[in-house]
C-alpha positions, 0 to 999 in steps of 0.5 A: 071848880068841880065840887062834890056837893054842888057839881060844876061851879064857876067862882070868883076869887077876889085878890087871889094873887095878894092873899097867901093866907086865904088861898096859899097856892091852892088854885092850881089845877089837878089838886083836891082842895077844900073851899069856902064858897058864898052863893048869891043870886047869879051864877058866879059864886064867891070863893072866900078861901081854899086849902089843898087837901091832896096833890098828885106830884108824879102826875104834875111832873109827867106830861104823858100823864098830865095830858090825859088828866086834862082831857078828862077834866075838859070832858067833864067840864063840857058834859056837866051843867052848872050847879047840878051835884054829880058825886059819882063823877067827882069820885071818878075823876078823883080816882082817875087822878090818883091812878094817873099819879101811880106809875103802875097804871098806863096813862092811856088805859086810865084815860080810856077807862075814865072817859068811858065811865064819865060818859056812862055816868052822865048818861051818854054811854055808847051802846055796844052790847046790841044794835041801837035800832033793834037791840039785836046782839052780835055773837060772842067775838063777832065784829059790828058796825059802829055809828057815833052819830046814832050812839053805838053799834048798828046792825046791817038790817038797821042801816049799819055804820061807817066804822067797824068795831072788832069783837075784841074791842067791843067786849073790852069797851063793854067791860070798861063801861060797867066795871069798877074803875081799877078793874076797868083800867086793868082791862084796858091795860091788858090789850094789844096796842091795835085794840087799844087804838081802835077803842080810843078812836071810836070812843073819841068819835063818839065823844066828839059827836056828843059834845058837838050837840047843843045843850038841849039835845045833849040833855035829851040823851042822858037817859040812854 
């Protein structure tokens, strides 16, 4: 469970299949639920009861929206430590599910904006405004070299990077990282397909590098 008050929580629901009164179908994925938890000495909490407070029917009925929703949840699960409250992350994911449930918002735009902001909220945002080595900023609209392993764009003087990021993709991603979610989604939706694919590819490379690190190494990057 991802909870507002306790962060990511692993819980055991005893006799969940037999008790319709205590759980009433509330243990399906992609729903907002109210829960009663009991915490003991171990890491595993006890889930005593759960009830649904909001569902997202259009999301659940559309595989093209269900897949990015699952991707955001998996990313949160990998980034968040156990029992560390992250209310801003909780709100971001709740809002992302709501946007995916609205037909007006392209699923890929929600996925890109949600993933970028999830990385930013947990301290792992890629640096796209200036070089990760010296801080030098490219000119407006200027392309840059990107190195996922080093955390962002790298100028030639600092060694460059293996991937090219166009000026348009850099500007879009910079906006998406810091704007309110709905504005970020609107910005991500209003791009050429090639730009969107580029931003998705580079953010995916960066995310994969972050998740490949050990917990200790990843935790050291949270101040970025």
